C-alpha positions in Angstrom: -12.9 -15.5 -53.4 -14.7 -14.1 -50.4 -13.1 -16.6 -48.1 -9.6 -15.9 -49.4 -9.9 -12.1 -48.9 -11.1 -12.6 -45.4 -8.1 -14.9 -44.7 -5.7 -12.3 -46.2 -7.1 -9.6 -43.9 -6.7 -11.8 -40.9 -3.1 -12.6 -41.9 -2.4 -8.9 -42.3 -3.7 -8.1 -38.9 -1.5 -10.9 -37.4 1.6 -9.7 -39.1 0.9 -6.1 -37.8 0.4 -7.3 -34.2 3.5 -9.4 -34.3 5.6 -6.5 -35.6 4.2 -4.2 -32.8 5.1 -6.8 -30.2 8.7 -7.2 -31.5 9.1 -3.4 -31.6 7.8 -3.0 -28.0 10.1 -5.6 -26.6 13.1 -4.2 -28.3 13.2 -0.8 -26.6 12.7 1.1 -23.4 9.6 3.1 -22.4 10.9 6.1 -24.4 12.2 4.0 -27.3 15.8 4.0 -26.2 18.1 1.6 -24.5 18.1 -2.1 -23.8 15.8 -2.0 -20.8 12.1 -2.8 -20.9 10.1 -1.2 -18.2 7.2 -3.4 -17.1 4.9 -3.7 -14.1 6.6 -4.9 -10.9 4.7 -8.2 -10.9 5.7 -8.9 -14.6 9.4 -8.6 -14.3 11.3 -11.7 -13.3 14.9 -10.5 -13.8 16.6 -7.2 -13.7 16.2 -4.0 -11.8 13.4 -2.5 -9.6 13.5 1.2 -9.0 11.6 3.0 -6.2 11.2 6.7 -6.5 11.4 7.8 -2.8 12.6 11.3 -3.9 10.5 14.5 -3.9 10.7 15.0 -7.7 10.3 12.9 -10.8 13.4 11.0 -11.7 15.0 9.5 -14.8 16.8 6.1 -14.7 19.7 5.2 -17.0 21.2 1.7 -17.2 24.7 1.5 -18.8 24.1 4.9 -20.3 20.7 4.2 -21.8 17.6 5.9 -20.6 15.1 3.2 -19.6 12.6 5.1 -17.3 11.7 8.7 -17.9 10.1 11.0 -15.3 9.0 8.4 -12.8 6.8 10.3 -10.4 7.4 10.3 -6.6 6.0 7.2 -4.9 6.2 5.0 -8.0 7.8 1.6 -8.3 9.1 0.6 -11.7 10.8 -2.6 -13.0 13.2 -2.9 -15.9 14.2 -6.2 -17.5 18.0 -6.6 -17.7 20.3 -9.4 -18.6 22.4 -11.0 -15.9 25.7 -9.2 -15.2 27.2 -6.0 -13.7 25.3 -2.8 -14.6 25.9 0.9 -13.9 22.6 2.6 -12.9 22.3 6.4 -12.9 19.5 8.4 -11.3 18.8 12.0 -12.1 16.1 14.5 -11.3 14.0 14.9 -14.5 15.2 17.9 -16.5 18.6 18.0 -14.7 22.0 16.9 -16.0 23.7 15.9 -12.8 23.2 12.3 -11.7 24.2 9.8 -9.0 25.4 6.3 -10.0 25.5 2.9 -8.4 27.0 -0.3 -9.7 25.2 -3.6 -9.1 25.0 -7.2 -10.4 21.8 -8.7 -11.6 21.3 -12.5 -11.6 18.9 -14.8 -13.5 15.5 -15.0 -12.0 15.8 -12.2 -9.5 15.2 -8.4 -9.2 17.7 -6.0 -7.6 16.1 -3.0 -5.9 17.4 0.5 -5.6 15.7 3.7 -4.4 16.0 7.3 -5.4 16.1 9.0 -2.0 16.8 12.4 -0.5 20.0 12.5 1.6 21.3 15.8 2.9 18.7 17.6 0.8 20.0 16.2 -2.6 19.2 13.1 -4.7 21.0 10.0 -3.7 20.8 6.2 -4.4 20.1 3.5 -1.8 20.3 -0.2 -2.4 17.4 -2.0 -0.7 18.3 -5.6 -1.0 19.3 -7.4 2.2 20.9 -10.6 0.9 22.1 -11.6 4.4 18.6 -12.0 5.9 18.0 -15.8 6.0 14.6 -17.0 7.1 14.6 -20.3 9.1 12.3 -23.1 8.2 8.9 -22.6 9.9 9.4 -18.9 10.2 8.6 -15.7 8.2 10.1 -12.2 8.2 8.9 -8.7 7.4 10.5 -5.3 7.4 9.0 -1.8 6.8 11.0 1.0 5.1 9.9 4.6 5.5 10.5 6.0 2.0 7.9 8.8 2.0 10.0 12.1 2.2 6.9 14.3 2.3 5.2 12.4 5.1 7.4 13.4 8.0 7.1 11.2 11.1 4.8 8.2 10.7 3.4 5.5 12.9 3.4 1.9 11.8 1.6 -0.9 13.7 1.5 -4.6 13.0 -0.1 -7.9 14.0 1.8 -11.0 13.2 1.1 -14.8 13.2 2.2 -15.2 16.8 0.9 -11.8 18.1 -2.7 -10.8 17.5 -2.6 -7.4 19.3 -1.4 -4.4 17.3 2.1 -3.4 18.3 4.1 -0.4 17.1 6.9 -1.1 14.6 9.5 1.4 15.8 9.6 4.8 17.5 10.2 7.4 16.2 9.8 6.3 12.6 11.5 8.9 10.3 12.2 9.0 6.6 16.0 9.4 7.0 16.4 6.1 8.8 15.6 4.2 5.7 17.0 6.6 3.1 20.5 6.7 4.6 20.7 3.0 5.4 17.9 0.6 4.5 19.8 -2.2 6.2 19.5 -0.3 9.4 15.8 -1.2 9.4 15.8 -4.8 10.5 13.3 -7.6 9.7 11.0 -8.9 12.4 10.5 -12.6 12.6 7.4 -14.6 13.4 5.9 -18.0 12.6 4.1 -18.7 9.3 0.7 -17.1 8.7 -0.8 -13.7 8.4 0.9 -10.3 8.9 -1.3 -7.1 9.0 0.6 -3.8 8.5 -1.0 -0.4 8.9 0.5 3.1 8.8 -0.5 6.7 9.2 1.2 10.1 9.4 1.9 11.7 12.8 0.3 13.9 14.1 -2.1 14.7 11.3 -3.6 11.2 10.9 -3.2 9.8 14.4 -7.0 10.0 14.9 -7.5 7.5 12.1 -5.5 4.9 13.9 -5.6 1.1 13.3 -9.2 0.9 12.3 -9.6 3.9 9.9 -6.3 4.2 8.0 -6.3 3.3 4.3 -2.6 2.7 4.2 -2.7 -1.0 5.1 -1.6 -4.4 3.7 -2.2 -8.0 4.7 0.4 -10.6 3.9 0.0 -14.4 3.9 3.5 -15.9 4.2 4.5 -19.5 4.1 7.5 -21.1 5.8 10.8 -19.4 4.8 9.2 -16.4 3.1 10.1 -12.7 3.7 8.7 -9.4 2.4 9.6 -5.7 2.5 6.8 -3.2 2.9 7.6 0.3 1.5 5.9 3.3 2.9 5.7 5.8 -0.1 4.2 9.2 -0.8 0.8 9.0 -2.3 -0.2 11.1 -5.3 -2.3 14.0 -4.1 -1.1 13.7 -0.5 -0.9 11.1 2.2 1.0 7.7 2.2 0.6 4.4 0.5 2.1 0.9 1.1 3.8 -1.2 -1.6 5.1 -4.8 -1.0 8.3 -6.3 -2.6 10.1 -9.5 -2.0 
């Protein structure tokens, strides 16, 4: 009798957990829509959203709200089925939105950014599908998507160049926000890339050795990465890496 009651309690707990899992995977973060926001590393197919705007933003996919009030500098991923989708971005609390149409494919994430263009919210597609990495090579690009940072400096070392070298000059937010494809990939051999960034002029004194906005990439033959420079909560900048 005692063993049966304990079994029944365990079975009840399992049923409850299963129901919660089913409920969680059937809705968005706010309980509406078909999209399921997850951490960037967990999503294998669908949409990646980068908030490179100065305010929190809402994201709607095919009319359904899937991300609510994503803060500036945040990267979200939403699972979506393969096909053509209409993505709308709006400043949280506003009614006006900007839309972009894109196609998602199995096993891949499409990336768009909410950006400031001409002082208003706009959408920028970040995928560069034409960038082919040759065998025995690697590629990296850096996008300045931190609207509150002003001008920044980005330096790198790469597998075939061990001395820090500046990425581009000047490096301004609008260059990426208006046309992410205008920021080209740099190519090197396979191995380690070290990317470090700081704001100019306020953090120039930090330089290569002291900045906390840094990332190290170990890339194999044929791999490429995009490094996003984003606003950091509380001030400053942070780096985020996407494929």
